[in-house]
Structure formats: structure tokens, C-alpha cells
N, CA and C of each residue as an Amber inpcrd file, in Angstrom:
protein
   324
  95.7970000 118.0410000  94.8450000  95.8520000 119.0900000  95.8430000
  97.1960000 119.8040000  95.7120000  97.1640000 121.0470000  95.3290000
  98.3940000 121.8250000  95.2020000  98.7530000 122.4330000  96.5520000
  99.8870000 123.1050000  96.5940000 100.3120000 123.7480000  97.8370000
  99.2720000 124.7670000  98.3000000  98.6610000 125.4900000  97.3540000
  97.6150000 126.4510000  97.7120000  96.3890000 125.7260000  98.2470000
  96.0450000 124.5950000  97.6310000  94.9200000 123.8040000  98.1140000
  95.1650000 123.3190000  99.5350000  96.3930000 122.9270000  99.8240000
  96.7460000 122.4650000 101.1680000  96.5420000 123.5980000 102.1620000
  97.0140000 124.7790000 101.8280000  96.8520000 125.9240000 102.7360000
  95.3720000 126.2600000 102.9320000  94.5800000 126.1920000 101.8700000
  93.1350000 126.4140000 101.9930000  92.4980000 125.3590000 102.8940000
  92.8860000 124.1120000 102.6870000  92.3520000 123.0220000 103.5040000
  92.6850000 123.2600000 104.9750000  93.9110000 123.6370000 105.2480000
  94.3440000 123.8800000 106.6310000  93.5270000 125.0100000 107.2520000
  93.2990000 126.0700000 106.4880000  92.5140000 127.1930000 107.0080000
  91.0730000 126.7940000 107.2880000  90.5260000 125.9200000 106.4770000
  89.1230000 125.5270000 106.6170000  88.9210000 124.3630000 107.5810000
  89.9880000 123.6760000 107.9260000  89.8940000 122.4920000 108.7760000
  90.9350000 122.5740000 109.8880000  90.7820000 123.5440000 110.7590000
  91.7830000 123.8130000 111.7880000  92.0200000 122.6150000 112.6950000
  90.9700000 121.8940000 113.0750000  91.1420000 120.7540000 113.9890000
  92.0000000 119.6770000 113.3540000  91.7410000 119.3890000 112.0820000
  92.5340000 118.3910000 111.3680000  93.9700000 118.8770000 111.2320000
  94.1320000 120.1370000 110.8860000  95.4740000 120.7060000 110.7160000
  96.2650000 120.6520000 112.0200000  95.6120000 120.9610000 113.1240000
  96.3000000 120.9160000 114.4190000  96.6970000 119.4880000 114.7740000
  95.8290000 118.5310000 114.4550000  96.1710000 117.1330000 114.7210000
  97.3710000 116.7040000 113.8680000  97.3580000 117.0660000 112.6040000
  98.4550000 116.6930000 111.7090000  99.7590000 117.3250000 112.1740000
  99.7070000 118.5230000 112.6990000 100.9220000 119.1850000 113.1990000
 101.6010000 118.3780000 114.2970000 100.8330000 117.5820000 115.0380000
 101.4330000 116.7740000 116.1090000 102.3170000 115.6710000 115.5570000
 102.2170000 115.3870000 114.2740000 103.0120000 114.3270000 113.6470000
 104.3820000 114.8170000 113.1860000 104.6320000 116.1050000 113.2800000
 105.9170000 116.6550000 112.8490000 107.0270000 116.2290000 113.7980000
 108.1120000 115.7380000 113.2100000 109.2780000 115.3770000 114.0120000
 110.1050000 116.6080000 114.3150000 110.7160000 116.6460000 115.4770000
 111.5150000 117.8120000 115.8710000 112.6920000 118.0390000 114.9220000
 113.1030000 117.0070000 114.2160000 114.2480000 117.0870000 113.3130000
 113.8740000 117.6230000 111.9290000 112.5870000 117.7410000 111.6560000
 112.1520000 118.1200000 110.3040000 112.2340000 119.6220000 110.0860000
 112.9180000 119.9960000 109.0140000 112.9710000 121.4100000 108.6320000
 111.5880000 121.8080000 108.1170000 111.3830000 123.1070000 107.9610000
 110.1040000 123.5780000 107.4200000 109.8550000 122.9880000 106.0360000
 110.8910000 122.9480000 105.2250000 110.7670000 122.4160000 103.8650000
 110.3740000 120.9370000 103.8940000 111.0460000 120.1860000 104.7290000
 110.7800000 118.7510000 104.8600000 109.3520000 118.5460000 105.3790000
 108.9750000 119.2520000 106.4360000 107.6650000 119.0760000 107.0400000
 106.5430000 119.5230000 106.1030000 106.7240000 120.6220000 105.4080000
 105.6840000 121.1040000 104.4900000 105.3550000 120.0390000 103.4500000
 106.3640000 119.4040000 102.9070000 106.1420000 118.3560000 101.9050000
 105.4960000 117.1220000 102.5340000 105.9930000 116.6980000 103.6950000
 105.4400000 115.5000000 104.3300000 104.0120000 115.7470000 104.8110000
 103.7440000 116.9530000 105.3130000 102.3800000 117.3100000 105.7370000
 101.4260000 117.2240000 104.5490000 101.8710000 117.7240000 103.3960000
 101.0260000 117.6380000 102.2050000 100.7610000 116.1830000 101.8510000
 101.7710000 115.3330000 101.9460000 101.6080000 113.9000000 101.6840000
 100.5390000 113.3180000 102.6130000 100.6240000 113.6480000 103.8850000
  99.6640000 113.1290000 104.8640000  98.2570000 113.6310000 104.5530000
  98.1160000 114.9270000 104.3370000  96.7940000 115.5000000 104.0750000
  96.1700000 114.9600000 102.7950000  96.9810000 114.7560000 101.7700000
  96.4630000 114.2240000 100.5110000  95.9370000 112.7980000 100.6510000
  96.5250000 112.0380000 101.5560000  96.2350000 110.6130000 101.6240000
  95.4410000 110.1730000 102.8360000  95.1710000 111.0580000 103.7660000
  94.5090000 110.6470000 105.0000000  93.1170000 110.0720000 104.7780000
  92.4270000 110.4930000 103.7550000  91.0700000 109.9740000 103.5220000
  91.0760000 108.5130000 103.0740000  92.2260000 107.9980000 102.6630000
  92.3390000 106.6110000 102.2110000  92.7100000 105.6600000 103.3490000
  92.9040000 106.2090000 104.5440000  93.3180000 105.4170000 105.6970000
  92.3570000 105.6600000 106.8550000  91.9520000 104.6030000 107.5060000
  91.0910000 104.7420000 108.6840000  91.9530000 105.2270000 109.8520000
  91.3130000 105.7130000 110.9150000  92.1000000 106.1110000 112.0950000
  92.9750000 104.9740000 112.6230000  92.5220000 103.7530000 112.4950000
  93.3110000 102.6050000 112.9520000  94.5520000 102.3810000 112.0800000
  94.5500000 102.9410000 110.8690000  95.6690000 102.7810000 109.9320000
  96.5850000 104.0060000 109.9200000  96.4010000 104.9130000 110.8530000
  97.1800000 106.1590000 110.8740000  98.6820000 105.8970000 110.9040000
  99.1120000 104.9240000 111.7160000 100.5500000 104.6300000 111.7860000
 101.0940000 104.1970000 110.4330000 100.2850000 103.4730000 109.6670000
 100.7200000 103.0470000 108.3370000 100.9060000 104.2680000 107.4310000
  99.9570000 105.1920000 107.4740000 100.0700000 106.4200000 106.6780000
 101.3110000 107.2130000 107.0860000 101.5320000 107.3600000 108.3820000
 102.6970000 108.1170000 108.8510000 103.9950000 107.4310000 108.4360000
 104.0110000 106.1130000 108.4880000 105.2030000 105.3740000 108.0490000
 105.4590000 105.5760000 106.5620000 104.4120000 105.5180000 105.7690000
 104.5570000 105.7310000 104.3240000 105.0260000 107.1540000 104.0340000
 104.5400000 108.1150000 104.8230000 104.9790000 109.5010000 104.6180000
 106.4660000 109.6440000 104.9240000 106.9450000 108.9260000 105.9260000
 108.3700000 108.9690000 106.2660000 109.2110000 108.2710000 105.1920000
 108.7180000 107.1640000 104.6650000 109.4270000 106.4780000 103.5720000
 109.5970000 107.4370000 102.4090000 108.5060000 108.0960000 102.0350000
 108.5600000 109.0270000 100.9040000 109.5370000 110.1720000 101.1890000
 109.4070000 110.7820000 102.3720000 110.2790000 111.9130000 102.7150000
 111.7390000 111.4760000 102.8070000 112.0000000 110.3160000 103.3880000
 113.3800000 109.8350000 103.4960000 113.9800000 109.5830000 102.1190000
 113.1750000 109.0950000 101.1990000 113.6520000 108.8610000  99.8360000
 113.9440000 110.1900000  99.1400000 113.0410000 111.1380000  99.2640000
 113.1900000 112.4260000  98.5780000 114.3260000 113.2540000  99.1700000
 114.3740000 113.3650000 100.4900000 115.2960000 114.2980000 101.1260000
 116.6430000 113.7040000 101.5040000 116.6910000 112.3800000 101.7000000
 117.9490000 111.7760000 102.1460000 118.4550000 110.6790000 101.2180000
 117.6790000 110.3580000 100.1920000 118.1180000 109.3510000  99.2380000
 118.0380000 107.9220000  99.7520000 117.2690000 107.6950000 100.8130000
 117.1310000 106.3280000 101.3360000 116.4810000 105.4470000 100.2810000
 116.8970000 104.1970000 100.2570000 116.3920000 103.2640000  99.2520000
 115.5180000 102.2260000  99.9230000 114.4830000 101.8490000  99.2180000
 113.5320000 100.8530000  99.6870000 113.2070000  99.9340000  98.5230000
 112.3770000  98.9470000  98.7610000 111.9950000  98.0420000  97.6790000
 111.2820000  98.8340000  96.5830000 111.4050000  98.3420000  95.3590000
 110.7560000  99.0170000  94.2260000 109.2510000  99.1050000  94.4290000
 108.6640000  98.0540000  94.9730000 107.2110000  98.0300000  95.1970000
 106.7880000  99.1370000  96.1670000 107.5350000  99.2790000  97.2560000
 107.2180000 100.3060000  98.2460000 107.4340000 101.7000000  97.6710000
 108.5440000 101.9050000  96.9720000 108.7990000 103.2170000  96.3660000
 107.7450000 103.5750000  95.3300000 107.3180000 102.5990000  94.5620000
 106.2690000 102.8680000  93.5680000 104.9830000 103.3040000  94.2610000
 104.6530000 102.6390000  95.3570000 103.4340000 102.9850000  96.0890000
 103.4960000 104.4120000  96.6240000 104.5860000 104.7780000  97.2980000
 104.6420000 106.1180000  97.8860000 104.7640000 107.2030000  96.8100000
 105.4100000 106.8830000  95.7010000 105.4980000 107.8790000  94.6230000
 104.1210000 108.1310000  94.0110000 103.3100000 107.0890000  93.8990000
 101.9340000 107.2730000  93.4230000 101.1420000 108.1230000  94.4130000
 101.3400000 107.8580000  95.6910000 100.6370000 108.6170000  96.7230000
 101.0710000 110.0840000  96.7380000 102.2890000 110.3560000  96.3220000
 102.8380000 111.7150000  96.3510000 102.7000000 112.4420000  95.0190000
 102.0620000 111.8070000  94.0680000 101.9460000 112.4120000  92.7420000
 101.3600000 113.8190000  92.8440000 102.0650000 114.7770000  92.2560000
 101.6190000 116.1590000  92.2560000 102.2330000 117.0220000  93.3530000
 102.9070000 116.4050000  94.3070000 103.5700000 117.1910000  95.3470000
 104.8750000 117.7180000  94.7700000 105.0310000 119.0300000  94.8290000
 106.2400000 119.6410000  94.2990000 107.1730000 120.0190000  95.4380000
 108.3940000 119.5210000  95.3630000 109.4050000 119.8380000  96.3640000
 110.4670000 120.6800000  95.6760000 110.5700000 121.9310000  96.0920000
 111.5650000 122.8180000  95.4910000 112.9630000 122.4560000  95.9810000
 113.9040000 122.4950000  95.0750000 115.3040000 122.2410000  95.3990000
 115.5330000 120.8950000  96.0930000 114.8000000 119.8830000  95.6540000
 115.0130000 118.5440000  96.2180000 116.3980000 118.0600000  95.8110000
 117.1120000 117.4370000  96.7320000 118.4470000 116.9400000  96.3870000
 118.3560000 115.8140000  95.3590000 119.4190000 115.6580000  94.5910000
 119.5000000 114.5820000  93.6070000 120.5860000 113.6280000  94.0720000
 120.2190000 112.3650000  94.1730000 121.1500000 111.3700000  94.6790000
 121.5280000 110.4040000  93.5710000 122.7830000 109.9700000  93.5860000
 123.2520000 108.9700000  92.6290000 123.7790000 107.7880000  93.4210000
 123.5040000 106.6150000  92.9060000 124.0090000 105.4150000  93.5610000
 125.4840000 105.2310000  93.2200000 126.1350000 104.4340000  93.9830000
 127.5370000 104.1180000  93.7160000 127.6700000 103.5260000  92.3220000
 126.7450000 102.6400000  91.9550000 126.7840000 102.0220000  90.6280000
 126.6730000 103.0610000  89.5180000 125.8120000 104.0640000  89.7000000
 125.6700000 105.1150000  88.6980000 126.9580000 105.9230000  88.5600000
 127.5820000 106.2210000  89.6670000 128.8300000 106.9840000  89.6520000
 129.9340000 106.1720000  88.9650000 130.0420000 104.8800000  89.3160000
 131.0800000 104.0150000  88.7290000 130.8510000 103.8520000  87.2310000
 129.6200000 103.6880000  86.8220000 129.3150000 103.5140000  85.4010000
 129.6970000 104.7600000  84.6170000 129.4250000 105.9100000  85.1830000
 129.7720000 107.1740000  84.5150000 131.2860000 107.2990000  84.3770000
 132.0260000 106.9400000  85.4050000 133.4860000 107.0540000  85.3620000
 134.1030000 106.0370000  84.4220000 133.5000000 104.8590000  84.2940000
 134.0190000 103.8330000  83.3870000 133.8170000 104.2430000  81.9330000
 132.7960000 105.0590000  81.6770000 132.5140000 105.5020000  80.3260000
 133.4770000 106.5650000  79.8330000 134.2940000 107.1110000  80.7240000
 135.2480000 108.1610000  80.3440000 136.4930000 107.6170000  79.7310000
């Protein structure tokens, strides 16, 4: 599902789109929310209504990793990255760990 597909889906499924909009955090920028909304819409069919909190949590893990550089277990990151495959985030920040920075400086 590309960004255009997401917009088409939203236009054709207003009730679902309105429900998903209620999941937006007040702190989320348009850029952050657009990406997380796409994550939710792409994956909602794999989760029952009873599992909605799990989907929302996974969407936050993915967004926190992409936008803020938060780190999680490799297993969890692998799962959310698979779920987000194909989502394009323009101008996503690039984060380096302390170890990466130290290794680069030691090589000089």
C-alpha cells in the first residue's frame, strides 16, 4: 500500500479513517502521524478488534524508532520493520549510537 493507496483507502472507507484518526496523539506532527497512520492501516486486517492495543503499541514502537531513534529488542524491531515494509518516510532522521560514534573517532 503506497501513500496514494492509503489516501484512496481513506476516501473509500471514511468510517475506518475517522476511527483511525482517533488514535493520533496530540504530540504527533503531520509527518509523524501520516507515517504511523499508514502503518496502522496497512496492518489492521492482521489484528482483531480485541488486539487493537497491540497494533497501536507496535505502531508507536515503529514510529519511536524511526523518528526518535528509540531502541528496542532486535526481535521487536525486526517485527515492526517487516510490518512497515514499503512505508516511505521523507527526511527521516538518521541516528548513530554512542558506540558507532566512538568507533568512527577511534579510526581517525
